[in-house]
C-alpha positions as CSV (number, residue, x, y, z in Angstrom):
1,M,207.8,230.7,259.2
2,E,211.2,230.6,257.8
3,T,212.4,233.8,256.0
4,K,214.9,233.8,253.2
5,P,218.1,235.7,253.9
6,E,218.4,239.0,252.1
7,V,220.4,238.5,248.9
8,N,222.5,241.2,247.1
9,L,221.4,240.6,243.5
10,N,224.5,242.3,242.2
11,K,226.9,240.1,244.1
12,F,224.8,237.0,243.2
13,V,224.9,237.7,239.6
14,G,228.7,238.7,239.7
15,R,229.4,235.2,241.3
16,H,227.3,233.5,238.6
17,L,228.8,235.2,235.6
18,S,231.5,232.6,235.3
19,Q,229.1,230.3,233.7
20,L,228.3,232.8,231.0
21,K,232.0,233.6,230.6
22,I,232.8,229.9,230.0
23,L,229.9,229.9,227.4
24,S,231.3,233.1,225.8
25,R,234.8,231.6,225.4
26,L,233.4,228.3,224.0
27,L,231.6,230.4,221.2
28,E,234.7,232.5,220.6
29,H,236.7,229.2,220.3
30,E,234.3,227.8,217.7
31,L,234.2,231.1,215.7
32,E,238.1,231.1,215.7
33,A,238.2,227.3,214.5
34,G,235.9,228.1,211.7
35,K,237.8,231.3,210.7
36,G,237.4,232.1,207.0
37,A,234.3,229.9,206.5
38,R,230.9,231.3,205.9
39,E,229.2,228.5,208.1
40,I,230.3,227.0,211.3
41,T,229.3,223.5,212.5
42,I,228.7,222.9,216.1
43,E,228.0,219.5,217.5
44,R,224.8,218.8,219.0
45,H,226.0,218.0,222.5
46,L,227.8,221.3,222.6
47,I,224.6,223.2,221.8
48,E,222.8,221.2,224.4
49,N,225.4,222.0,227.0
50,M,225.2,225.7,226.1
51,L,221.4,225.7,226.6
52,D,221.8,223.9,230.0
53,T,224.4,226.4,231.1
54,L,222.0,229.4,230.1
55,E,219.1,227.6,231.8
56,I,221.0,227.0,235.0
57,F,222.1,230.6,235.1
58,T,218.5,232.0,234.5
59,D,217.0,229.5,236.9
60,D,219.4,230.7,239.6
61,C,218.7,234.4,239.0
62,E,214.9,233.7,238.9
63,S,215.1,231.9,242.2
64,V,216.8,234.9,243.8
65,T,214.5,237.6,242.3
66,G,211.3,235.5,243.1
67,A,210.4,235.2,239.4
68,S,209.3,231.9,238.2
69,R,208.4,230.4,235.0
70,D,207.3,227.0,233.8
71,R,209.0,225.9,230.6
72,N,206.8,223.0,230.2
73,K,203.4,224.9,230.8
74,V,201.5,225.3,227.6
75,E,198.7,227.7,227.9
76,P,195.5,226.2,226.7
77,Q,194.0,228.0,223.5
78,K,190.6,229.5,224.1
79,P,187.9,227.9,222.0
80,V,186.7,230.0,219.1
81,V,183.1,230.2,218.2
82,A,182.4,230.3,214.6
83,R,179.0,231.4,213.3
84,L,177.6,229.9,210.3
85,N,175.1,232.2,208.5
């Protein structure tokens, strides 16, 4: 059996923070571009890229910590028994 090498979580997160820093700078840029306006419009592809960046970061962190989640998994609802009197 192969064992995974020990990973220092602090170093791992520190190395991967660049993804979040880029995301932060993008949001700052969009806020600055819309300065003075009450609403800001962000194009759909930028939002999709932001979500991808966050998902990559969280997936990497989860793989190191051993946590896992299935985004596509929908828990089935339990049937409800109704009594008619």
